[in-house]
C-alpha positions in Angstrom: -58.5 -96.7 109.9 -59.1 -99.1 112.7 -62.3 -101.4 112.0 -64.3 -103.3 114.3 -65.1 -107.0 113.8 -68.7 -107.6 114.1 -68.6 -108.7 117.8 -65.7 -106.4 119.0 -66.0 -104.3 122.1 -64.3 -100.9 121.9 -63.1 -99.8 125.0 -62.4 -96.0 125.1 -60.1 -93.7 127.3 -62.8 -91.1 128.0 -65.7 -89.6 126.9 -66.8 -90.7 123.0 -66.2 -87.6 120.6 -67.5 -89.0 117.5 -70.1 -87.2 115.7 -73.1 -89.1 113.9 -75.0 -87.1 111.5 -78.2 -88.7 109.7 -79.9 -86.8 107.0 -83.3 -87.6 106.1 -85.3 -86.2 103.3 -88.8 -87.6 102.4 -91.2 -86.3 99.6 -94.6 -86.5 99.0 -96.6 -86.0 96.0 -99.8 -85.5 94.9 -101.9 -84.4 91.8 -103.7 -81.3 91.8 -106.0 -81.0 88.7 -107.8 -77.9 89.6 -107.4 -75.3 92.8 -109.9 -77.1 94.7 -107.3 -80.0 94.8 -104.5 -77.5 95.1 -106.0 -76.2 98.2 -107.2 -79.7 99.4 -103.4 -80.8 99.3 -102.5 -77.6 101.2 -104.4 -77.8 103.8 -104.0 -81.4 104.6 -99.9 -80.6 104.7 -100.7 -77.6 106.9 -102.8 -79.3 109.4 -100.7 -82.9 109.3 -97.0 -81.5 109.5 -97.8 -78.3 111.3 -94.9 -77.4 114.3 -96.2 -79.2 117.2 -96.9 -82.4 115.3 -93.4 -82.2 113.8 -92.2 -81.8 117.3 -93.6 -84.7 118.8 -92.2 -86.8 116.0 -89.0 -85.5 117.0 -89.4 -86.3 121.0 -90.4 -89.7 120.1 -87.1 -89.8 118.2 -85.3 -89.4 121.3 -87.1 -92.0 122.9 -86.1 -94.6 120.6 -82.5 -93.4 120.6 -82.3 -93.1 124.2 -81.6 -89.6 124.3 -82.7 -86.9 127.2 -84.9 -83.9 125.8 -83.2 -80.9 126.8 -84.8 -78.1 125.1 -87.4 -77.3 122.0 -88.3 -74.8 119.7 -90.5 -74.6 116.9 -92.4 -72.6 114.8 -95.0 -72.4 112.0 -94.6 -70.2 109.0 -96.6 -68.3 106.8 -98.3 -69.1 104.2 -96.6 -72.6 105.0 -94.1 -74.5 106.1 -92.8 -75.3 109.6 -89.7 -75.9 111.8 -88.5 -77.8 115.1 -85.4 -78.1 117.0 -84.9 -80.4 120.0 -81.4 -80.5 121.5 -80.9 -84.1 123.3 -78.1 -85.6 125.9 -76.7 -88.9 125.5 -78.6 -90.8 128.3 -76.0 -93.2 128.5 -73.4 -90.6 129.3 -71.1 -91.1 126.6 -69.0 -94.3 127.4 -65.6 -95.1 128.2 -65.2 -96.8 131.5 -65.9 -92.7 133.4 -67.0 -92.8 136.9 -70.3 -92.0 137.6 -70.0 -88.2 138.6 -67.1 -87.8 135.9 -69.6 -89.0 133.2 -72.1 -86.6 134.2 -69.9 -83.5 134.3 -68.4 -84.3 131.1 -71.5 -85.3 129.1 -73.1 -82.1 130.4 -70.1 -80.5 129.2 -69.9 -81.7 125.6 -73.5 -82.3 124.8 -73.7 -81.3 120.8 -76.5 -83.3 120.3 -79.8 -81.9 118.7 -82.6 -83.1 115.9 -83.9 -80.5 113.7 -86.8 -81.0 110.9 -88.2 -78.3 108.1 -90.9 -78.3 105.7 -90.7 -77.3 102.2 -94.1 -77.5 100.4 -94.5 -76.9 97.0 -97.5 -75.8 95.4 -96.3 -73.6 92.7 -99.1 -72.3 90.7 -99.8 -73.6 87.3 -98.6 -77.2 88.3 -100.3 -80.3 87.8 -98.1 -82.1 90.6 -97.8 -80.7 94.1 -95.2 -82.0 96.7 -93.8 -81.9 100.1 -90.5 -82.2 101.4 -89.6 -82.6 105.1 -85.8 -82.6 105.9 -84.8 -84.3 109.0 -81.4 -83.9 110.5 -80.1 -85.7 113.4 -76.6 -85.3 115.3 -75.2 -87.0 117.8 -72.4 -87.6 120.1 -71.5 -89.9 122.6 -72.9 -93.6 122.2 -76.0 -92.9 120.5 -76.9 -94.2 117.2 -79.5 -92.3 115.1 -79.6 -95.1 112.5 -82.3 -96.7 115.2 -84.9 -94.0 114.3 -85.3 -94.9 110.8 -88.2 -97.3 110.7 -90.1 -94.7 113.3 -89.6 -92.3 110.4 -90.9 -94.3 107.9 -93.8 -94.9 110.1 -94.6 -91.5 110.8 -94.4 -89.9 107.3 -95.9 -90.9 103.9 -93.3 -91.0 101.6 -92.6 -91.8 97.5 -88.6 -90.5 97.5 -86.5 -90.5 100.2 -82.9 -90.1 100.4 -80.9 -90.5 103.5 -77.4 -89.8 104.1 -75.3 -91.0 107.3 -71.7 -90.0 108.3 -69.3 -90.3 111.3 -67.0 -87.4 112.1 -64.0 -86.5 114.3 -62.4 -88.9 116.4 -61.8 -90.5 120.0 -59.3 -92.5 121.7 -58.9 -96.3 122.8 -57.3 -97.4 126.1 -53.8 -97.0 124.6 -54.3 -93.5 123.4 -55.0 -94.4 119.7 -57.4 -92.4 117.9 -60.5 -94.1 116.5 -62.7 -93.0 113.9 -65.3 -95.2 113.9 -66.9 -97.2 116.7 -70.0 -99.5 115.1 -70.1 -101.5 111.9 -71.8 -100.0 108.9 -72.6 -101.9 105.7 -75.4 -100.1 103.9 -78.3 -97.5 105.3 -80.3 -100.1 104.1 -79.6 -102.8 107.2 -81.3 -100.4 109.3 -84.4 -100.4 107.4 -87.2 -103.3 107.9 -87.3 -105.6 105.2 -91.1 -104.7 105.1 -90.5 -101.4 104.2 -87.7 -102.3 101.9 -89.9 -103.8 99.8 -91.8 -101.0 98.9 -89.0 -99.2 97.3 -86.2 -99.3 95.0 -83.1 -98.3 96.3 -79.4 -97.0 95.2 -76.5 -97.2 97.7 -73.5 -95.0 98.0 -70.8 -96.2 100.6 -67.5 -94.3 101.0 -66.1 -96.4 103.4 -62.7 -95.1 104.0 -64.4 -91.6 104.3 -67.4 -93.0 106.9 -70.0 -92.0 104.2 -73.1 -93.8 103.0 -76.0 -92.7 101.4 -79.3 -94.6 100.4 -81.7 -93.3 97.7 -85.4 -94.7 97.6 -88.0 -94.6 94.9 -91.5 -95.9 95.9 -92.4 -98.8 93.8 -95.7 -100.3 95.2 -98.3 -97.4 94.9 -102.1 -96.9 95.6 -103.1 -95.3 93.0 -106.0 -93.2 94.5 -103.8 -91.9 97.1 -102.3 -90.0 94.8 -105.5 -87.7 94.1 -107.5 -85.6 96.7 -111.1 -86.4 95.4 -112.4 -90.2 94.6 -111.0 -91.5 91.1 -111.1 -94.5 88.8 -107.5 -96.1 89.1 -108.0 -97.7 85.9 -108.8 -94.9 83.7 -106.7 -93.7 80.8 -106.5 -90.1 81.8 -106.1 -91.1 86.1 -103.1 -93.8 84.2 -101.7 -90.3 82.6 -101.6 -88.4 85.6 -99.3 -91.2 87.5 -96.9 -91.2 84.7 -96.3 -87.6 85.2 -96.1 -88.0 89.1 -93.7 -91.0 88.3 -91.6 -89.0 86.3 -91.5 -85.9 88.9 -90.3 -88.7 91.5 -87.5 -90.1 89.3 -86.5 -86.5 88.4 -86.2 -85.2 91.8 -84.7 -89.0 93.0 -82.0 -88.6 90.4 -82.0 -84.7 90.5 -82.9 -83.8 86.7 -84.0 -80.5 85.7 -88.1 -79.8 85.0 
């Protein structure tokens, strides 16, 4: 497989047909010591992560990666949960040195880019730990790089555990007709996350360079104890420290996919 050097410019024969997919799974955890605190967390999640607010984040991502919003669909569910989907186009036109009119018609014909998000609250009865997960999937074609949106998503969502998957699929062709399977350099997904954010997490990388697959798993290490409780608490009390041990066991279990 041909690999680009850091400063090498790739010249294509036509439209960039590579599909770049970014999957972003974020988990938020909370201690619910009684039904009142459980309901408080449910209300918090429902108000902060309803469909319209999620859509506003997705359209914000479009602005960051320089994509044009074509259509939006979102929905809230009962008793909780929401989904949003945004169809978008590559405002750069897909690259490849085509004439302006041909770029426009090709872009309109080949647009397959979209962002979708789904929320998955977990408020199971009888459990002390409540959690909330949001999955965001970005699939782009052309010159759009979804990796540019990572810091924005960290800013918009609280995340105790994060799983990020990135893959590049398909092929395009260079000026000499050779298949090209990758049009940019990726060593680690962490390279696209700001150092200030990374300082808060323990990170584990998986990289299958020959298959254009990367994964980074992240576990929050810098924790504000009081933020995990719906009511005011003394972070130094033995009881609260015991609850935090339970939170951390839950977080590690989700990160490593352990059973309960």
